[in-house]
N, C-alpha and C positions, 0 to 999 in steps of 0.2 A: 695767394694760391687758392684753388678751389678746395672746397671741403673734402673732395675725394683725393686730394694730394696730386703730386706730380713726381717725376724723376723715375728712374728705372732701378730694378733690383740688381744689387751689386753680385748677386749669385749668377745672374744670367749674363750680364754685360760685362762684369768684371769689377764693378764697383764705380761710384761717382768720384771724380776727381775734386778734391777740396778746392783747387785753384780755379776751377771752372766757374762761370758766372751761375747765379741761381736760376733754377728752372723758371721759364716764363709761365704766365697763367695759361691754363688749358681749358677748353669748354667741356667741363665734367659736371655732372648732375650735383646739385648741392645736397648737403646732409638733410635727413638721413639717407643711408645709401639706398638705391633703388633695389627692387627685387632681383633684377638681373645683374651680373657683375658690371662694374665700370669698364667700358672698353678702353684698351690703349689708344692714346691720342699722340699723334706725331706730327711734326712740322717737316715739310720737304727739306731733305738734307740733314735733319737732326735726329738725335737718339729719342726713343720713346720717352714720354714723360711719366709714365706709370706702368707698373708690372703687376699682373693679377695672376694668382694660381688657384686652381680648384682641386680639392682634396675630397675623396670619399670618406664618410665618417659613419659611425652607428651611435645612436643615442641610447638612452636607457629605458627599460620598460618598468612601470610601476606595477607592484603586485601586493596582495593582502597578506599581512602577517597575523598569525593567530595570536589573539590578544584576550585578556580577561581583566576584571577589575575586582579588587578585594576590598571589603569594608575596613576603614581604619578610623582611629580617633580623629574627629573634625576639629579638635581644639586649636590646633596650629593655624587654622584657616579662618578663625573668627576675626573679622575685620570690621563689622558693624557695631556701633556703640549700642548701649542699653544691654538688654539681657540676651542670653544664648541658650540653646538647648540642642542636644545630639538625638537624632533619631535612634530607635531601638537598633543595635547592630545586626540583629536577625532580619529585621525589616529592611535595613539598609542593604544587606547582602542579597535579599530576595529581589530588590529593584535593580541592583547592579547585575543580577542574573537574568535581567530582562522580564522579571515578574512584576506583580502589582503590590504596592505598599502604601501605607497611610502615614502622613505627617499629622499627628493629632493636634487638635486646637488647644492652646493654652487655657488655663482656667480663668483668664480675664484680668489676673492681678499684674501681669508684666507688660508694661507699655513698650511697644516696639519689639517684642520678642520674635526672633527668627529661629527656625529649626534647621539643623545642619546635617548634610550627608557627606561622606568623603570616601573615595575609593582609589587605592594605589593601581596604576596601570602595570600589568605584567605581560610579557610576550614570551612566546615559545621560541627560543634561539634556534631550534632545528628548523624553523621555517623560513629563516634568513637565507638569502642567496647572495653569493659574491661577498664583498667586504663593505656593506653600507656603513657610513658614519653617522647618519641621521635617519630618522623615520617621521611620517606625517601622521598626526593624530587628529581625529575628528570624533564628535559625538552628538547624540541628540536624545531628547526625553520629553515625554508628555505629561502635563500636570493638569489637574481638574480641581477647581474651587468647589469643595463640598459644601461650603458655607459654615455658619449661617450668615456670614457678613461678606461685604465687598472687600477685596484686597486694596490696600492703600497705594496708589501711584504705581511706580515700578516696584514690585513686591518681592523680588528675589534675584537670584544670580546663578548662572551656570558658568563655571569657570575652570580653568586648566592651570596648574601650578607646577612649577619646578622647584622642588625644596619648598622654601618659605617665599618664593618669589612668584607672583601672579603673572602668567604669560598671556592668558585670556581671560577677560572678566566681563562676559555678555550678560547684560541685565535682562530680566524677564519682563515682557509686557504682553498685551497692551496694558496701558495704565488703568487702574481702578477696576480690575477684572471682577465682575459680579459674581455672587453665588450661582453655581451651576456652570460658570464659564470655563473655556478650555484654553490652553496655550502650549506651545511647543519651544522648549529650549534647544539652541543649536550651538556647538562649539565648531567653527569652521576649520578646515584642515590647517594644522599648525605644525610646523617643522620643529623638532626637538632633537638634541643629541641622543644617539643610541646608547652611549654609555650611561646617560642619566636615567633612561628607561630600565636598563639592566640593573642599575643601582636602586631601583625602587624609589626614585625621587619625583616621578611624574604622577601627579594626582588630580583626578577629577572631582570637583566639588559642586553641590547643589545646596541652596539655602532657600527657604520660603518663609514668608511672614505668617506666623501662626498665632501671634499675640494681639492684643489691643493696640490700637494707634491712635492716640489722641489728636495728632495733628490733622488726621483725616476724619476724626470722629467715627471710626469704625471699630468693631469689636473683634474678637478672636474668629479664626476660621480653620477649618481642616482641609487637607489636600489629599487627593489620590495621585499617586505617582506611578507611571508604567511606561512601557515601550522603550526602555533605555537601550541604546545601540552605540556601541564602541567600535570604531574602526581604525586600524593601524596599517599604514602602507610604507613600503620601502621601494627603492629603485635598484634594478639589477644592471650594473654598468655594461653597456654594449649589447644588451639583449633586446633593444628596440629596433626602430627602423633605419635603414640605410638612407642617408641624405648626402648632398653635396654642399660644401662650405667653400665659398669663393672669398679669398683674402687679397686685398689690393694694398701695395705698399708704394711709399714715395721714394725718391732717389737716395734718401738716407736709410731706407730700410723700415721706416716707421709705418705701421698699419694704418691706412687711411679709411678703409671700409671693409666690413665683413658681411657677407650675404649668405643665408642658408636656404636652399631649395631642394626640393624632392628631384627634380629633373632638369635643373639649370633655369627653370622659369617659374615653377610653382612655389611660392613662398612656403616656408616650413619652419615652425618653432620647435626645435628639439628638446627633449627631456633631458636635463643634466643628470650625472655626468656623461660626457661624450668620449669615446675612444676611436682610435683609427681602426679601420676595417681589417688592416693587416695584423692587429693584435687580438682579433676576435675569432682566431682559429681554434681556441681551446676553451669552449664554453662561455665565450663573451666575457670572461673575466680572468685576465692574465695572471693576477696575484693568486686566485684561488678558484679554478674552474668548479662551477656548481654541479652537484651530482644530480642527475636526471633519474627520477623514480621510474621504475618499469611497471608500476601498478597500472592496470588496464584503464583505470579512471583518470590517469594523469593526462592533461591536455597538452603539456609542453613535449616537444620533441626536439632532437638534435639534428641539425641539417648537415648536409655533406660538407658545408664550409666550417663545421665546427660550432656554428652559433645555435642558440636556443630559439625556437619559434613557438609562438602560441597561435593555434588555428583561429580563423576568422569565426568560425561557428563556435558556440559555447560547448564546454564540456558538460556532458549530461550524465547523471546519475544512472547506471544500468539498471537500477531496480525496476521490477516489473510494475511497481505502483507509480512510476513516473510516466505521465501520459505524453510528455514532449519526446519528439524523435528528430534525429538528423536524417534528412532525405536527400535525394539528389537535386530537389528543387529548393532546399533550404530547410530551416528549423520548422517542424510541423507540431502545432499544438492543436489536437483535435477539438472540434467544436462540440459544445455541450447544448443539446436542445432540451429544455425543460418542458415537462408535460404535466399539467395539473390533473386533479381528480374533481369531477363535478360534485356539487353538493349531494350527499347521500350515496356516492359512488364507492365508498369504503365501508362496507357493512361487516361487523364482527361482534362476537360475544366479548371480545377482548377490547382494550383500549385501541382506538384507531383515530386517524386524522384524514379529513379531507383537505386537499391542497389547491389553492387558487394560484395560477401563475399567468401573469400578463406581460408580454414583451413590448418594449417600446423601441422602434428602430432608431439606429443612430450609431455614432462611433464614439465611445464604445456603446454597445447595446445596453439598455438598462431593463431590470426585471423588477416587477412588483409581485411579491410572494405572500400569500396569506394563508391562514390555516383554520380549520374548524375541528375542535375536539369532539369526536364522537365518544362520550364518556362511558365509564364503567357503569353497568346498570344490571338489574336482575329483577325478576318477578316470580312470585310462588303462590299457588293455591294450597290451602291446607285441606288436602284430600283425605278427611277423616271424618268420623261422626263426631258431633258435638260433645265436649267434655261435660260430664255431669257435675255441675258446681254445687248443686243442692246437697249431694252426698258429702261434700267437703266444705260445708258452709264456714265462711270465715278463714278459709285457708287459701294460701297462694297456690294457684294451679298453673304450672307452666305448660305451654303448648308447643313441644318440640317440632311438630309438623309445620310450624310457622317459621322455622329458622331461615335467616337469610345471612350470607357471608359477604362482609366488606373486604375485598381482597387487598387493599393497599391503603396507604395514608391519603387522607384528603378530607373534603367536607361533602357529606352525603345528605341529600333529601330523602327521608324515609316516611312512608306512610303505610297504613293498614286499614282494611275494611274488616270489621269484626261482625260476623253473623251470630245472632242469638235468639233464644226462645225463652220466655219467662211468663208463668201464669200461676193461678190459684183456683182450686175448685171450691173452696169455702171462704175465701176472703182472707187477706193478709197483706203485709208490706215488706219491701225489701228492695235491694238494687245490686246490679252487676257493675263491677269496675274493671278496668283493664289499663295496662302500662306496658312499656318496651324497656327491655334491659339488655345491656351488653354482657353477655355471658362469659366472655374471655376475661374482662377485667371487673366484672361484678359491679357495673356502673348503671345507674338508673338514667334512662334517656328522657322519660317523660314523667311528668306527675301523674297521679291516679285520674283517669278519665271515666266519667259515668257512661257506661254502655247502655243500660236500660234500667227503669224503675217502675215499681208497681206499688199502688196503694188501693186495694179494692175491698169493698164491703161484702162483696159476694163473688161468685165465679167470674174470672176474667182471664184472657189469655193474650200476650203479646208476642210479636216476632218482627225482626227487622235487621238493619245493618248500621253500624255506628263507625265513624272515620276517626282514626288516631293519626297525627301528623307531626313530624319534628325535623330539625336539621342537627346533624351530629358530626363533629369534628373529630377525625381519627389520626392519631400521630403515627401509628404503624398498623400494619395488618399481618395476617387476616384477623378479623373480628366477627364473632357470631352474635347476631341480634335476634331476640326471641320475645313473643307475646306472652304476657302473663294475665291471668283472669282471677277474680274472686267474687263469690256471692256473699252479701251481707244481709241477714235477716233482721228486720227492725220491728216486727210485730205480727201476730196472727199466725196463719199457717199458709206456707207456699208449697205448692205441689210440683212445680217444674222450673227449674233454672239451669240452663245449659247454654254453651256458647263455644266459639273457636273452631267449628267445623263447617261442613258443607250440607245443606239440605235441598229441598226441591225448589226453593225460592231464592237461593244465593249461596256465596261461599265466603269463607275467610280468606283474605288474600294480604300478601306482604309485597312490597315494591321498595327498591332503592335505586338512587340515581346520583352519581358523583357530579357535583356542580362546579367544584373548583379545587385546585391543588392546595 
């Protein structure tokens, strides 16, 4: 007999007679069954050799179930020989919450040590629809080898467990990942019993090589782990697409071929489980019709036939911060045109940044964005008369009119022009020194700098400007920096020693410029 069988349906003709001869071969297409149902074939004057029936059915629609992972003791999942270590539970939970955590390197004494993380999968039962008996779990994670050594061969595992039985054990690669290298662990969609998930038996496990490995002659290494994503999906019976199932039977009633199509000719692979359209009149789940939320953000609607439908367009958050919109022409995501700021275009006394934006045509478009920091800076003239240093010989003389304020943390370039006058009518010797001090923390910024010196046997007069410059790191702001001066007499008689102000030939100035954070 042909692969598609022969004979007629006893339901239509009244049944095959056992005493009749066997049905002769018929010209039917061989297995597998063709996209279109096998046509009945008959000989002149004989009964049909095959009967085919077409039934409208509805398949299931997968949907996402709310799920989380909770850190747990990874000891039951240690399967690699040699030594083991568990990552800190707080770090483990941070990673399972899609944050960033570190698997620290071993101290180098444990050959082959791996560090483990484990998380129990939990779902929110209120997000289940219908009566699913199983769910599909998938997960992904990103790992980065912080170094300082290369990882040995396949250096870890991203796995899924049911109790103490591993049901997915996907090794991490590529082999011998160097320091600075990246990898992505993936657990493909895996079907597990719903009852086991609800019982807390389903666990995601990640382990990475953090110790020394003599076989590869590599040492310990640290890992940064982030971007963990857990996805749990279930199917709602009868909430999917309507399709046609054509079933052909031989004369004994045995099924010879089954073909699923959307319209009688277009092949279709339905999502199980499948239910008759007639039973889809109450929420597509005869046993327990799902409740349809009336929240305005709910994309599901109940049709006039009682079935649940998801719109072709995505459900969009109505928040005014959401740029995407449903329009009559389809989903609209407004285009963003980036405009840069030419060098020097952003001028301010505060921190500012000039932005470079260069677009490269293509699909998708690529953008190169650069920035130039216009740093915090300041300038001040000491608009005052010179301080009389002679009257305070040997004494620290602060110059408050020189004060500059460093507003925030960072590294600053600070410089000062100190104007002075120094002289003697009878002859004498001495010198003026200056320094910069952080008045807020009472910290010396510079050592004592010689501003001017005199060593005269008779009348002599000097005047000029001396420069003081330094770089200063500030951990917090604001900080006040001030110029300090002193005159030191070393012999004879000096008649004039003054500095720190402005005269007809120049001024005392203070400048600061933030050079880096």
